[in-house]
Each structure stands twice: as structure tokens, then as C-alpha cells.
N, CA, C, O and the ligand as a Tripos MOL2 file, in Angstrom:
@<TRIPOS>MOLECULE
protein
  257   255    65     0     0
PROTEIN
NO_CHARGES

@<TRIPOS>ATOM
      1 N          80.0500 -182.0150   32.7530 N.3       1 MET1
      2 CA         81.3410 -181.3280   32.8400 C.3       1 MET1
      3 C          81.2710 -179.9650   32.1770 C.2       1 MET1
      4 O          80.6490 -179.7860   31.1300 O.2       1 MET1
      5 N          81.9320 -179.0040   32.8230 N.am      2 THR2
      6 CA         81.9470 -177.6270   32.2870 C.3       2 THR2
      7 C          83.3740 -177.1890   32.0340 C.2       2 THR2
      8 O          84.2580 -177.4710   32.8430 O.2       2 THR2
      9 N          83.6210 -176.4970   30.9140 N.am      3 LYS3
     10 CA         84.9470 -176.0420   30.6100 C.3       3 LYS3
     11 C          85.1280 -174.6690   31.1470 C.2       3 LYS3
     12 O          84.2760 -173.7930   30.9950 O.2       3 LYS3
     13 N          86.3000 -174.4840   31.8080 N.am      4 TRP4
     14 CA         86.6030 -173.2010   32.4060 C.3       4 TRP4
     15 C          87.9940 -172.7180   31.9280 C.2       4 TRP4
     16 O          88.8950 -173.5340   31.7340 O.2       4 TRP4
     17 N          88.1690 -171.3780   31.7380 N.am      5 LEU5
     18 CA         89.4430 -170.8690   31.3880 C.3       5 LEU5
     19 C          90.1220 -170.3680   32.6750 C.2       5 LEU5
     20 O          89.6230 -169.5220   33.4160 O.2       5 LEU5
     21 N          91.3190 -170.9790   32.8710 N.am      6 LEU6
     22 CA         92.0650 -170.6290   34.1130 C.3       6 LEU6
     23 C          93.3660 -170.0140   33.7370 C.2       6 LEU6
     24 O          93.8610 -170.2550   32.6370 O.2       6 LEU6
     25 N          93.9470 -169.2230   34.6070 N.am      7 LYS7
     26 CA         95.2910 -168.5800   34.4050 C.3       7 LYS7
     27 C          96.0890 -168.7500   35.6700 C.2       7 LYS7
     28 O          95.6440 -168.4050   36.7650 O.2       7 LYS7
     29 N          97.2720 -169.2880   35.4990 N.am      8 CYS8
     30 CA         98.2050 -169.3650   36.6360 C.3       8 CYS8
     31 C          98.6890 -168.0350   37.1220 C.2       8 CYS8
     32 O          99.1790 -167.2280   36.3320 O.2       8 CYS8
     33 N          98.5680 -167.7910   38.3670 N.am      9 THR9
     34 CA         98.9490 -166.4630   38.8960 C.3       9 THR9
     35 C         100.4790 -166.2490   39.0220 C.2       9 THR9
     36 O         100.9720 -165.1600   39.3190 O.2       9 THR9
     37 N         101.1900 -167.3720   38.7730 N.am     10 VAL10
     38 CA        102.6400 -167.2310   38.9250 C.3      10 VAL10
     39 C         103.3180 -167.0140   37.5770 C.2      10 VAL10
     40 O         104.1190 -166.0930   37.4210 O.2      10 VAL10
     41 N         102.9800 -167.9010   36.5610 N.am     11 CYS11
     42 CA        103.6710 -167.8280   35.3110 C.3      11 CYS11
     43 C         102.7660 -167.2840   34.1820 C.2      11 CYS11
     44 O         103.2500 -166.9890   33.0900 O.2      11 CYS11
     45 N         101.4170 -167.1490   34.4580 N.am     12 GLY12
     46 CA        100.5910 -166.5410   33.4600 C.3      12 GLY12
     47 C         100.0380 -167.5350   32.4500 C.2      12 GLY12
     48 O          99.2730 -167.1690   31.5580 O.2      12 GLY12
     49 N         100.4310 -168.7900   32.5960 N.am     13 GLU13
     50 CA         99.9370 -169.7950   31.6400 C.3      13 GLU13
     51 C          98.3960 -169.8960   31.7110 C.2      13 GLU13
     52 O          97.8170 -170.0140   32.7910 O.2      13 GLU13
     53 N          97.7700 -169.8480   30.5580 N.am     14 GLU14
     54 CA         96.3160 -170.0990   30.5160 C.3      14 GLU14
     55 C          96.0060 -171.5450   30.0920 C.2      14 GLU14
     56 O          96.6910 -172.1240   29.2490 O.2      14 GLU14
     57 N          94.9890 -172.0870   30.6820 N.am     15 ARG15
     58 CA         94.6400 -173.4710   30.3990 C.3      15 ARG15
     59 C          93.1510 -173.6500   30.5380 C.2      15 ARG15
     60 O          92.4550 -172.9090   31.2310 O.2      15 ARG15
     61 N          92.6800 -174.7160   29.8140 N.am     16 VAL16
     62 CA         91.2570 -175.0130   29.9380 C.3      16 VAL16
     63 C          91.1610 -176.2060   30.8970 C.2      16 VAL16
     64 O          91.9090 -177.1800   30.8070 O.2      16 VAL16
     65 N          90.2470 -176.0810   31.7750 N.am     17 PHE17
     66 CA         90.0390 -177.1070   32.8140 C.3      17 PHE17
     67 C          88.5360 -177.5480   32.7770 C.2      17 PHE17
     68 O          87.6110 -176.7370   32.8140 O.2      17 PHE17
     69 N          88.3840 -178.8310   32.7040 N.am     18 GLU18
     70 CA         86.9910 -179.3750   32.8010 C.3      18 GLU18
     71 C          86.6640 -179.8380   34.1180 C.2      18 GLU18
     72 O          87.3070 -180.7380   34.6580 O.2      18 GLU18
     73 N          85.6400 -179.2320   34.6860 N.am     19 ALA19
     74 CA         85.2710 -179.5780   36.0220 C.3      19 ALA19
     75 C          83.7980 -180.1270   36.0720 C.2      19 ALA19
     76 O          82.9330 -179.7410   35.2850 O.2      19 ALA19
     77 N          83.5890 -181.0330   37.0330 N.am     20 GLY20
     78 CA         82.2810 -181.5840   37.2430 C.3      20 GLY20
     79 C          81.4710 -180.8390   38.3190 C.2      20 GLY20
     80 O          80.3880 -181.2500   38.7340 O.2      20 GLY20
     81 N          82.0510 -179.7570   38.7240 N.am     21 PHE21
     82 CA         81.4050 -178.9410   39.7340 C.3      21 PHE21
     83 C          81.5220 -177.4480   39.3850 C.2      21 PHE21
     84 O          82.2990 -177.0720   38.5080 O.2      21 PHE21
     85 N          80.7690 -176.6300   40.0540 N.am     22 ASN22
     86 CA         80.6520 -175.2310   39.7430 C.3      22 ASN22
     87 C          81.8460 -174.4200   40.2700 C.2      22 ASN22
     88 O          81.8960 -174.0840   41.4530 O.2      22 ASN22
     89 N          82.7910 -174.1130   39.4010 N.am     23 LEU23
     90 CA         83.9640 -173.2860   39.8950 C.3      23 LEU23
     91 C          83.5630 -171.8860   40.2600 C.2      23 LEU23
     92 O          84.2650 -171.2100   41.0130 O.2      23 LEU23
     93 N          82.4480 -171.4420   39.7380 N.am     24 ALA24
     94 CA         82.0340 -170.0930   40.0770 C.3      24 ALA24
     95 C          81.7260 -169.9200   41.5600 C.2      24 ALA24
     96 O          81.6120 -168.7990   42.0550 O.2      24 ALA24
     97 N          81.5930 -171.0430   42.2610 N.am     25 LEU25
     98 CA         81.3090 -170.9840   43.6980 C.3      25 LEU25
     99 C          82.6040 -170.7330   44.5230 C.2      25 LEU25
    100 O          82.5470 -170.4360   45.7160 O.2      25 LEU25
    101 N          83.7240 -170.8590   43.8720 N.am     26 LEU26
    102 CA         85.0190 -170.8170   44.6300 C.3      26 LEU26
    103 C          85.5630 -169.4130   44.7930 C.2      26 LEU26
    104 O          86.6340 -169.2230   45.3700 O.2      26 LEU26
    105 N          84.8510 -168.4470   44.3000 N.am     27 GLY27
    106 CA         85.3250 -167.0220   44.5660 C.3      27 GLY27
    107 C          86.3780 -166.5480   43.5820 C.2      27 GLY27
    108 O          87.0980 -165.5910   43.8650 O.2      27 GLY27
    109 N          86.4820 -167.1980   42.4310 N.am     28 GLY28
    110 CA         87.3870 -166.6680   41.3700 C.3      28 GLY28
    111 C          88.7460 -167.2480   41.4370 C.2      28 GLY28
    112 O          89.5910 -166.8570   40.6310 O.2      28 GLY28
    113 N          89.0330 -168.1380   42.3180 N.am     29 ARG29
    114 CA         90.3720 -168.7800   42.3960 C.3      29 ARG29
    115 C          90.2440 -170.2210   42.6780 C.2      29 ARG29
    116 O          89.3230 -170.6800   43.3540 O.2      29 ARG29
    117 N          91.2550 -170.9810   42.1080 N.am     30 VAL30
    118 CA         91.2680 -172.3870   42.4120 C.3      30 VAL30
    119 C          92.7310 -172.8520   42.4080 C.2      30 VAL30
    120 O          93.5510 -172.3800   41.6200 O.2      30 VAL30
    121 N          93.0290 -173.7970   43.3180 N.am     31 TYR31
    122 CA         94.4120 -174.2420   43.4920 C.3      31 TYR31
    123 C          94.5640 -175.5700   42.7210 C.2      31 TYR31
    124 O          93.9750 -176.6070   43.0280 O.2      31 TYR31
    125 N          95.4220 -175.4290   41.6800 N.am     32 LEU32
    126 CA         95.5810 -176.6040   40.7500 C.3      32 LEU32
    127 C          97.0520 -176.7330   40.3640 C.2      32 LEU32
    128 O          97.8770 -175.8350   40.5350 O.2      32 LEU32
    129 N          97.3160 -177.9540   39.8140 N.am     33 TYR33
    130 CA         98.7110 -178.1520   39.2530 C.3      33 TYR33
    131 C          98.9300 -177.3850   38.0070 C.2      33 TYR33
    132 O          98.0750 -177.4010   37.1220 O.2      33 TYR33
    133 N         100.0370 -176.7100   37.8900 N.am     34 CYS34
    134 CA        100.3960 -175.9700   36.7260 C.3      34 CYS34
    135 C         101.4950 -176.7520   36.0470 C.2      34 CYS34
    136 O         102.4810 -177.1100   36.6920 O.2      34 CYS34
    137 N         101.3500 -177.0390   34.7130 N.am     35 LYS35
    138 CA        102.3430 -177.8250   34.0160 C.3      35 LYS35
    139 C         103.6230 -177.0610   33.7800 C.2      35 LYS35
    140 O         104.7130 -177.6330   33.7870 O.2      35 LYS35
    141 N         103.4820 -175.7150   33.5630 N.am     36 ARG36
    142 CA        104.6510 -174.9430   33.3120 C.3      36 ARG36
    143 C         105.4690 -174.7240   34.5650 C.2      36 ARG36
    144 O         106.6980 -174.7860   34.5230 O.2      36 ARG36
    145 N         104.8060 -174.4670   35.6820 N.am     37 CYS37
    146 CA        105.4890 -174.3080   36.9770 C.3      37 CYS37
    147 C         105.9240 -175.6410   37.5680 C.2      37 CYS37
    148 O         106.8290 -175.7120   38.3990 O.2      37 CYS37
    149 N         105.2560 -176.6850   37.1190 N.am     38 LYS38
    150 CA        105.4990 -178.0340   37.6890 C.3      38 LYS38
    151 C         105.2930 -178.0090   39.1960 C.2      38 LYS38
    152 O         106.0570 -178.5830   39.9720 O.2      38 LYS38
    153 N         104.2200 -177.3120   39.5710 N.am     39 ALA39
    154 CA        103.9080 -177.1980   40.9990 C.3      39 ALA39
    155 C         102.4520 -176.7950   41.0910 C.2      39 ALA39
    156 O         101.8910 -176.2930   40.1170 O.2      39 ALA39
    157 N         101.8160 -177.0070   42.2630 N.am     40 ASN40
    158 CA        100.4770 -176.4900   42.5080 C.3      40 ASN40
    159 C         100.5060 -174.9850   42.6980 C.2      40 ASN40
    160 O         101.2750 -174.4540   43.5000 O.2      40 ASN40
    161 N          99.6810 -174.3340   41.9680 N.am     41 ARG41
    162 CA         99.6070 -172.8500   42.0150 C.3      41 ARG41
    163 C          98.1430 -172.3570   42.0890 C.2      41 ARG41
    164 O          97.2040 -173.0550   41.7070 O.2      41 ARG41
    165 N          98.0050 -171.1640   42.5820 N.am     42 VAL42
    166 CA         96.6810 -170.5520   42.5290 C.3      42 VAL42
    167 C          96.4300 -170.1130   41.1320 C.2      42 VAL42
    168 O          97.2680 -169.4450   40.5250 O.2      42 VAL42
    169 N          95.2320 -170.4910   40.5760 N.am     43 HIS43
    170 CA         94.8330 -170.1050   39.2520 C.3      43 HIS43
    171 C          93.5760 -169.1500   39.3400 C.2      43 HIS43
    172 O          92.6520 -169.3860   40.1180 O.2      43 HIS43
    173 N          93.5960 -168.1380   38.5560 N.am     44 LEU44
    174 CA         92.4340 -167.2800   38.4720 C.3      44 LEU44
    175 C          91.4600 -167.9390   37.5520 C.2      44 LEU44
    176 O          91.8550 -168.4770   36.5170 O.2      44 LEU44
    177 N          90.1590 -167.9160   37.9040 N.am     45 ILE45
    178 CA         89.1320 -168.3880   37.0480 C.3      45 ILE45
    179 C          88.6510 -167.2660   36.1680 C.2      45 ILE45
    180 O          87.8740 -166.4100   36.5900 O.2      45 ILE45
    181 N          89.1370 -167.2820   34.8960 N.am     46 LEU46
    182 CA         88.7810 -166.1900   33.9910 C.3      46 LEU46
    183 C          87.3560 -166.2960   33.4330 C.2      46 LEU46
    184 O          86.7460 -165.2830   33.0910 O.2      46 LEU46
    185 N          86.8570 -167.4540   33.3470 N.am     47 GLY47
    186 CA         85.4510 -167.5460   32.8980 C.3      47 GLY47
    187 C          85.1180 -168.9600   32.3970 C.2      47 GLY47
    188 O          85.9580 -169.8580   32.3400 O.2      47 GLY47
    189 N          83.8750 -169.0880   32.0490 N.am     48 CYS48
    190 CA         83.3640 -170.3770   31.5340 C.3      48 CYS48
    191 C          83.3440 -170.3910   30.0100 C.2      48 CYS48
    192 O          82.9900 -169.3930   29.3820 O.2      48 CYS48
    193 N          83.7150 -171.4980   29.4270 N.am     49 LEU49
    194 CA         83.8820 -171.5680   28.0070 C.3      49 LEU49
    195 C          82.6920 -172.2710   27.3040 C.2      49 LEU49
    196 O          82.7130 -172.4340   26.0840 O.2      49 LEU49
    197 N          81.6970 -172.6690   28.0360 N.am     50 GLU50
    198 CA         80.5080 -173.2390   27.3930 C.3      50 GLU50
    199 C          79.8170 -172.2470   26.5200 C.2      50 GLU50
    200 O          79.5580 -171.1210   26.9470 O.2      50 GLU50
    201 N          79.5020 -172.6340   25.2840 N.am     51 GLU51
    202 CA         78.8480 -171.6560   24.3450 C.3      51 GLU51
    203 C          77.4070 -171.8400   24.1740 C.2      51 GLU51
    204 O          76.7730 -171.1200   23.4030 O.2      51 GLU51
    205 N          76.8560 -172.7850   24.8660 N.am     52 ASP52
    206 CA         75.4290 -173.0580   24.7400 C.3      52 ASP52
    207 C          74.6230 -172.4500   25.8680 C.2      52 ASP52
    208 O          73.4630 -172.8290   26.0330 O.2      52 ASP52
    209 N          75.1580 -171.5350   26.6510 N.am     53 GLY53
    210 CA         74.4350 -170.9150   27.6770 C.3      53 GLY53
    211 C          74.2700 -171.7700   28.9410 C.2      53 GLY53
    212 O          73.4460 -171.4650   29.8040 O.2      53 GLY53
    213 N          75.0790 -172.8640   29.0380 N.am     54 SER54
    214 CA         74.8760 -173.7130   30.1770 C.3      54 SER54
    215 C          75.9040 -173.4120   31.3040 C.2      54 SER54
    216 O          76.0650 -174.2020   32.2340 O.2      54 SER54
    217 N          76.5820 -172.2660   31.1960 N.am     55 CYS55
    218 CA         77.5520 -171.8860   32.2630 C.3      55 CYS55
    219 C          76.8050 -171.7260   33.5840 C.2      55 CYS55
    220 O          75.7920 -171.0300   33.6610 O.2      55 CYS55
    221 N          77.3090 -172.3640   34.5900 N.am     56 PRO56
    222 CA         76.6990 -172.0930   35.9240 C.3      56 PRO56
    223 C          77.1870 -170.7580   36.4280 C.2      56 PRO56
    224 O          78.1960 -170.2240   35.9670 O.2      56 PRO56
    225 N          76.4600 -170.2380   37.3730 N.am     57 VAL57
    226 CA         76.7270 -168.9560   37.9360 C.3      57 VAL57
    227 C          76.8570 -169.0790   39.4570 C.2      57 VAL57
    228 O          76.2970 -169.9850   40.0740 O.2      57 VAL57
    229 N          77.6100 -168.1430   40.0450 N.am     58 ALA58
    230 CA         77.7770 -168.1670   41.4620 C.3      58 ALA58
    231 C          76.4330 -168.0840   42.1510 C.2      58 ALA58
    232 O          75.5980 -167.2690   41.7580 O.2      58 ALA58
    233 N          76.2010 -168.8730   43.1340 N.am     59 GLY59
    234 CA         74.9600 -168.8200   43.8390 C.3      59 GLY59
    235 C          73.9200 -169.8560   43.4110 C.2      59 GLY59
    236 O          72.9050 -170.0800   44.0710 O.2      59 GLY59
    237 N          74.2410 -170.4930   42.2350 N.am     60 ALA60
    238 CA         73.3740 -171.5310   41.7340 C.3      60 ALA60
    239 C          73.5430 -172.7390   42.5440 C.2      60 ALA60
    240 O          74.5220 -172.8550   43.2820 O.2      60 ALA60
    241 N          72.6010 -173.6860   42.4430 N.am     61 ASP61
    242 CA         72.7330 -174.9380   43.1000 C.3      61 ASP61
    243 C          74.0200 -175.6640   42.5910 C.2      61 ASP61
    244 O          74.3810 -175.5810   41.4170 O.2      61 ASP61
    245 N          74.6510 -176.3360   43.4800 N.am     62 VAL62
    246 CA         75.8960 -177.0800   43.0930 C.3      62 VAL62
    247 C          75.5040 -178.2090   42.1580 C.2      62 VAL62
    248 O          74.6280 -179.0300   42.4280 O.2      62 VAL62
    249 N          76.2240 -178.1930   41.0250 N.am     63 ILE63
    250 CA         76.0010 -179.2620   40.0550 C.3      63 ILE63
    251 C          76.9190 -180.3700   40.3050 C.2      63 ILE63
    252 O          78.1280 -180.1470   40.3700 O.2      63 ILE63
    253 N          76.4470 -181.5380   40.4510 N.am     64 ASP64
    254 CA         77.3150 -182.6630   40.8420 C.3      64 ASP64
    255 C          77.6640 -183.5130   39.5700 C.2      64 ASP64
    256 O          78.3830 -184.5070   39.6690 O.2      64 ASP64
    257 ZN        102.3230 -171.5970   36.3920 Zn       65 ZN65
@<TRIPOS>BOND
     1     1     2 1
     2     2     3 1
     3     3     4 2
     4     3     5 am
     5     5     6 1
     6     6     7 1
     7     7     8 2
     8     7     9 am
     9     9    10 1
    10    10    11 1
    11    11    12 2
    12    11    13 am
    13    13    14 1
    14    14    15 1
    15    15    16 2
    16    15    17 am
    17    17    18 1
    18    18    19 1
    19    19    20 2
    20    19    21 am
    21    21    22 1
    22    22    23 1
    23    23    24 2
    24    23    25 am
    25    25    26 1
    26    26    27 1
    27    27    28 2
    28    27    29 am
    29    29    30 1
    30    30    31 1
    31    31    32 2
    32    31    33 am
    33    33    34 1
    34    34    35 1
    35    35    36 2
    36    35    37 am
    37    37    38 1
    38    38    39 1
    39    39    40 2
    40    39    41 am
    41    41    42 1
    42    42    43 1
    43    43    44 2
    44    43    45 am
    45    45    46 1
    46    46    47 1
    47    47    48 2
    48    47    49 am
    49    49    50 1
    50    50    51 1
    51    51    52 2
    52    51    53 am
    53    53    54 1
    54    54    55 1
    55    55    56 2
    56    55    57 am
    57    57    58 1
    58    58    59 1
    59    59    60 2
    60    59    61 am
    61    61    62 1
    62    62    63 1
    63    63    64 2
    64    63    65 am
    65    65    66 1
    66    66    67 1
    67    67    68 2
    68    67    69 am
    69    69    70 1
    70    70    71 1
    71    71    72 2
    72    71    73 am
    73    73    74 1
    74    74    75 1
    75    75    76 2
    76    75    77 am
    77    77    78 1
    78    78    79 1
    79    79    80 2
    80    79    81 am
    81    81    82 1
    82    82    83 1
    83    83    84 2
    84    83    85 am
    85    85    86 1
    86    86    87 1
    87    87    88 2
    88    87    89 am
    89    89    90 1
    90    90    91 1
    91    91    92 2
    92    91    93 am
    93    93    94 1
    94    94    95 1
    95    95    96 2
    96    95    97 am
    97    97    98 1
    98    98    99 1
    99    99   100 2
   100    99   101 am
   101   101   102 1
   102   102   103 1
   103   103   104 2
   104   103   105 am
   105   105   106 1
   106   106   107 1
   107   107   108 2
   108   107   109 am
   109   109   110 1
   110   110   111 1
   111   111   112 2
   112   111   113 am
   113   113   114 1
   114   114   115 1
   115   115   116 2
   116   115   117 am
   117   117   118 1
   118   118   119 1
   119   119   120 2
   120   119   121 am
   121   121   122 1
   122   122   123 1
   123   123   124 2
   124   123   125 am
   125   125   126 1
   126   126   127 1
   127   127   128 2
   128   127   129 am
   129   129   130 1
   130   130   131 1
   131   131   132 2
   132   131   133 am
   133   133   134 1
   134   134   135 1
   135   135   136 2
   136   135   137 am
   137   137   138 1
   138   138   139 1
   139   139   140 2
   140   139   141 am
   141   141   142 1
   142   142   143 1
   143   143   144 2
   144   143   145 am
   145   145   146 1
   146   146   147 1
   147   147   148 2
   148   147   149 am
   149   149   150 1
   150   150   151 1
   151   151   152 2
   152   151   153 am
   153   153   154 1
   154   154   155 1
   155   155   156 2
   156   155   157 am
   157   157   158 1
   158   158   159 1
   159   159   160 2
   160   159   161 am
   161   161   162 1
   162   162   163 1
   163   163   164 2
   164   163   165 am
   165   165   166 1
   166   166   167 1
   167   167   168 2
   168   167   169 am
   169   169   170 1
   170   170   171 1
   171   171   172 2
   172   171   173 am
   173   173   174 1
   174   174   175 1
   175   175   176 2
   176   175   177 am
   177   177   178 1
   178   178   179 1
   179   179   180 2
   180   179   181 am
   181   181   182 1
   182   182   183 1
   183   183   184 2
   184   183   185 am
   185   185   186 1
   186   186   187 1
   187   187   188 2
   188   187   189 am
   189   189   190 1
   190   190   191 1
   191   191   192 2
   192   191   193 am
   193   193   194 1
   194   194   195 1
   195   195   196 2
   196   195   197 am
   197   197   198 1
   198   198   199 1
   199   199   200 2
   200   199   201 am
   201   201   202 1
   202   202   203 1
   203   203   204 2
   204   203   205 am
   205   205   206 1
   206   206   207 1
   207   207   208 2
   208   207   209 am
   209   209   210 1
   210   210   211 1
   211   211   212 2
   212   211   213 am
   213   213   214 1
   214   214   215 1
   215   215   216 2
   216   215   217 am
   217   217   218 1
   218   218   219 1
   219   219   220 2
   220   219   221 am
   221   221   222 1
   222   222   223 1
   223   223   224 2
   224   223   225 am
   225   225   226 1
   226   226   227 1
   227   227   228 2
   228   227   229 am
   229   229   230 1
   230   230   231 1
   231   231   232 2
   232   231   233 am
   233   233   234 1
   234   234   235 1
   235   235   236 2
   236   235   237 am
   237   237   238 1
   238   238   239 1
   239   239   240 2
   240   239   241 am
   241   241   242 1
   242   242   243 1
   243   243   244 2
   244   243   245 am
   245   245   246 1
   246   246   247 1
   247   247   248 2
   248   247   249 am
   249   249   250 1
   250   250   251 1
   251   251   252 2
   252   251   253 am
   253   253   254 1
   254   254   255 1
   255   255   256 2
@<TRIPOS>SUBSTRUCTURE
     1 MET1         2 RESIDUE 1 A MET
     2 THR2         6 RESIDUE 1 A THR
     3 LYS3        10 RESIDUE 1 A LYS
     4 TRP4        14 RESIDUE 1 A TRP
     5 LEU5        18 RESIDUE 1 A LEU
     6 LEU6        22 RESIDUE 1 A LEU
     7 LYS7        26 RESIDUE 1 A LYS
     8 CYS8        30 RESIDUE 1 A CYS
     9 THR9        34 RESIDUE 1 A THR
    10 VAL10       38 RESIDUE 1 A VAL
    11 CYS11       42 RESIDUE 1 A CYS
    12 GLY12       46 RESIDUE 1 A GLY
    13 GLU13       50 RESIDUE 1 A GLU
    14 GLU14       54 RESIDUE 1 A GLU
    15 ARG15       58 RESIDUE 1 A ARG
    16 VAL16       62 RESIDUE 1 A VAL
    17 PHE17       66 RESIDUE 1 A PHE
    18 GLU18       70 RESIDUE 1 A GLU
    19 ALA19       74 RESIDUE 1 A ALA
    20 GLY20       78 RESIDUE 1 A GLY
    21 PHE21       82 RESIDUE 1 A PHE
    22 ASN22       86 RESIDUE 1 A ASN
    23 LEU23       90 RESIDUE 1 A LEU
    24 ALA24       94 RESIDUE 1 A ALA
    25 LEU25       98 RESIDUE 1 A LEU
    26 LEU26      102 RESIDUE 1 A LEU
    27 GLY27      106 RESIDUE 1 A GLY
    28 GLY28      110 RESIDUE 1 A GLY
    29 ARG29      114 RESIDUE 1 A ARG
    30 VAL30      118 RESIDUE 1 A VAL
    31 TYR31      122 RESIDUE 1 A TYR
    32 LEU32      126 RESIDUE 1 A LEU
    33 TYR33      130 RESIDUE 1 A TYR
    34 CYS34      134 RESIDUE 1 A CYS
    35 LYS35      138 RESIDUE 1 A LYS
    36 ARG36      142 RESIDUE 1 A ARG
    37 CYS37      146 RESIDUE 1 A CYS
    38 LYS38      150 RESIDUE 1 A LYS
    39 ALA39      154 RESIDUE 1 A ALA
    40 ASN40      158 RESIDUE 1 A ASN
    41 ARG41      162 RESIDUE 1 A ARG
    42 VAL42      166 RESIDUE 1 A VAL
    43 HIS43      170 RESIDUE 1 A HIS
    44 LEU44      174 RESIDUE 1 A LEU
    45 ILE45      178 RESIDUE 1 A ILE
    46 LEU46      182 RESIDUE 1 A LEU
    47 GLY47      186 RESIDUE 1 A GLY
    48 CYS48      190 RESIDUE 1 A CYS
    49 LEU49      194 RESIDUE 1 A LEU
    50 GLU50      198 RESIDUE 1 A GLU
    51 GLU51      202 RESIDUE 1 A GLU
    52 ASP52      206 RESIDUE 1 A ASP
    53 GLY53      210 RESIDUE 1 A GLY
    54 SER54      214 RESIDUE 1 A SER
    55 CYS55      218 RESIDUE 1 A CYS
    56 PRO56      222 RESIDUE 1 A PRO
    57 VAL57      226 RESIDUE 1 A VAL
    58 ALA58      230 RESIDUE 1 A ALA
    59 GLY59      234 RESIDUE 1 A GLY
    60 ALA60      238 RESIDUE 1 A ALA
    61 ASP61      242 RESIDUE 1 A ASP
    62 VAL62      246 RESIDUE 1 A VAL
    63 ILE63      250 RESIDUE 1 A ILE
    64 ASP64      254 RESIDUE 1 A ASP
    65 ZN65       257 GROUP 0 **** ****
């Protein structure tokens, strides 16, 4: 699992999302449920929060 920092494009709420796949491959955006909006919203992928250098990068093999 990799931790990512996401931001709702509608209300600006920032949240940490743990994903088992490489969000960097999604082109910077992901469609997820926002607790503040109480609806599915487009979230900007602000970055990866892993501090040990294990952040996947775009173009890398998909991590399952
Ligand atoms: Zn929102």
C-alpha cells in the first residue's frame, strides 16, 4: 500500500488515501468519494507521502 495526498477539486478538502496501485499512472486525477461533499468528486493527486523512497513514479511497472 502507498499513501497519497489528494485534494478535492470542489471543496478543497485534503485527505490521505492508501492505494494498492500506482496512482501516478492516472495522470494526476482520481475520482473518489469526498466526505465533506458527501459525493464522488475529482481529486487532484498532490503527491506520494511515503518517506522511505518507495514512491512509485509514472511509467513504472504497475504495482499490484
Ligand atoms: Zn469535496
